[in-house]
N, C-alpha and C positions, 0 to 999 in steps of 0.2 A: 170667566172671560179674562184672557191675558191682555195687559195693556197693549194698545196698538197706536199706529200713526206716528211713529218716531220719524220726524222730518229731518231733512238734510241739515248738516251742521253749517254754521256760519263761518266767517273767515277765522282761521286759527289764531290770528293776532288778537282777537277779542275773547278768546277762551280764558277762563279764570279757574284757578285751582280750588279744590275743596278747602285747602288750608287757608287760602286768601278769603274765601267766603266766610269761614269761621272767624277770621280776624276782624272782618267788617261787622260781625254781629257778636260782640263780646259777651252778651248775656241778654236774657229776656227782660222785657220791661215789667212794670208792676203787674201784679196778678189779677187785676180787675180793670174793667172799662172805666176810663176817667171821663167825667163831664168835660165839655169843650173848654170851659173857663179854667179848670184845674190843669188840663193838658197845656193850655197856653201859658199858664203861670210856671209850669215845669219846663218851659222852653221847647215843647213839642210843637211842630208845625201842624196846623190844621189845613189839609189839602182838600181839593174837591173840584166840582164843576166851576166854581168861582175863580179858580186859578187863571182861566182864560176868559171868563165872563164875569167881570166884577159886580154886575147887577144881581148875580145869584149868591152873593155873600150870605152865609147862614147867620141866624141870630146869635149874638155874642154869648148868650146864656144857654144856647142849645135847646131852647124851648121847642117842643113839638118834634124833636128828632127821635127816631127809633134806632136803638142800638143793634148792631149786627157785627158779624165777623166773618172773614174768609181765610182760607188757607192758601198761601202761596207755596205750592209744593215743588221743591227743587230735588231732582232725582240724580243720585250719584251713578253715572254711567261709565265710570272709569276715566277715559280720556276726555269725556265731554259731560258737562252738567246740563240737564234739560229741565224744562218747566212744564208741569201738567196743567192743561186747560180742559174745560168742558164746553160743549156746545149744547145750549138749551134746546128742548124740543120745540117744534113749531106751533104746538097747540096751547102753550102757556099763555095766561092772560097778561103777563108782564115780561118784557124783554125776550119775547119768543125768538128763538133762533140765534140769539147773541152768544158770543164767546165770553166765558167768565171763569173765575176761580170757584171751586166748591166752597159753599158757605151759606149763611142765612141769618135770620133774626136770632137774637139772644133770648133764650127761654129763662123763666124764673129759676129753674133748677140748675142752670149753668153757673159754675163758680167763677168763670173768667172768660175773657175773649178767646183764650187758647182752648178752653173747654168747648165753647160754641163752635169754633172752627173745626176741631177734631170730630165732634159729634155730627155736624152737618156733612163733613167730608165722608164719614162712614155711611151716613144715610144716603147720600147722593151717588157715590161711586164705589162704595164697598171697601175703601182703603181703611184698614183698621189702625187705630192709634198706636199700636205697638210697633208699627213700621215707620213711625214719624218721630223724628227728633226735633223739638222746637229750638230754633236758633234765635229768634227775637221777633220784633215787630217793626213794621213800617209806620209812617205817620198816619194818624186818623184821616179818613177820607169821607167827606160829607157830599152826598149826592143831591141832585136837583129834586129827586123824588122823596127827600126827607129822611134818608138813612145816614146814620153816623157809623161808618164801617171801620173796624180795626183789622188791618191785614196782618196775619200771623205767618211768619216765614218758617217753614219746616223742611228738614232734610229727610227724604224718603230713601230707604235702603232696599234695593232689589234683593231677592225676587219678591214680587207681590202680584196678586191677582185681583183684578177689578171687576165689580158687578154693578154697573150703572143702573140706577132706578129709571126704568123706561118711561115713566110719567114725567120725569124732569130732564133727563139727560139723553140727548140723541147720540152723542159721541164723546169719547175721551181721547185726547191726543197729547203729544209732547212736542215742544219746540226747543231747539238748542238755546241755552242761555247766551251763547256767543252771538246769536242773531239779535237778541234783545239789546245787547250791549253795543253792537255795531252802530255807529252814528249814521250810517247810510240808510237805516231802516225806519226809525220812528219819524213821524211827520205831524205837523199841525194842519188840521183841515177845518173847513167851515161848511155849514149848511144853514138854510133858512128854516127857522122853527117859529111858528105863530107870528110870522111877519118880521122876525128879527134874525140877524146873523148869529149863529152859535158856533163857537170854536171848541175844538176838541183834539185830543191826541189820538193817533192811530198807528198801528203796526201792521201794514199789509204784508201777508206772507203767502205767496202762491195763490191758492184759491180761497184763502182765509183772510178775514178782516177783523183784527182785534182793535176795539175802539172803546170810547166812553170811560166809565170808571175803571174798568180793568186795565186799559191802556194808561190811565192816569197813575194807577198803582205801579205799573211797570216803569214809568218815568221815575217814580220815587225809588224803585229797586235799582235802577241804573245809577241814580245819584249816590246811593249807598255803596254800590259795587264799583263805581268809577268808570261808567260808560262815557263815551265821547259826547261832544256837544250835540244837541238836538238839531235835526234838519229843519228847514223852513217849510212854510205851508205848501201843500201839494194840491 
């Protein structure tokens, strides 16, 4: 299955060169997942659902959090860099139908967050690790559901063929990185959850709605790559 769903490019002013992306990621982080306290001591920011909802602040010692990693795949399309996303199948017990990055829980056999992200990506969408150049990491992201996620940024070189796992992935598609960087696109939204207002980032794109942890990681990616100021609540 050839990759599909290459969406229309954003404004050219927000396009960024591959050379500039490499400059913003001067090297990969440490080769293993760091506990929350160690990451904080090293000056790494711990992001998560608590960024917009302070009552969801994770425990300072990271107790009870499960380690996971995702791949943030940037595709070199020549004049435009794109980002690969997956849409989860509707029959999953968790996050059914949501848009996400390929990834999952860290297994005992995984040597690092990078190893987890590459393994899960190959299992979910069939993108082999030999097509991915690791550029670095984004900040650790802690979810409301108890996962401590390391986003690993990788550069994907075409050509490549994808074979999504039909039990997990309904669709694989690409969005121009310029759309993510354009300050007109990200928004802060709110919904009521268990009687409380919950705030979250979202990137609405045509018929798609990227929100939650994936959108939070995209906000971090924008920070690293120099995207414009975020829009207000929508």
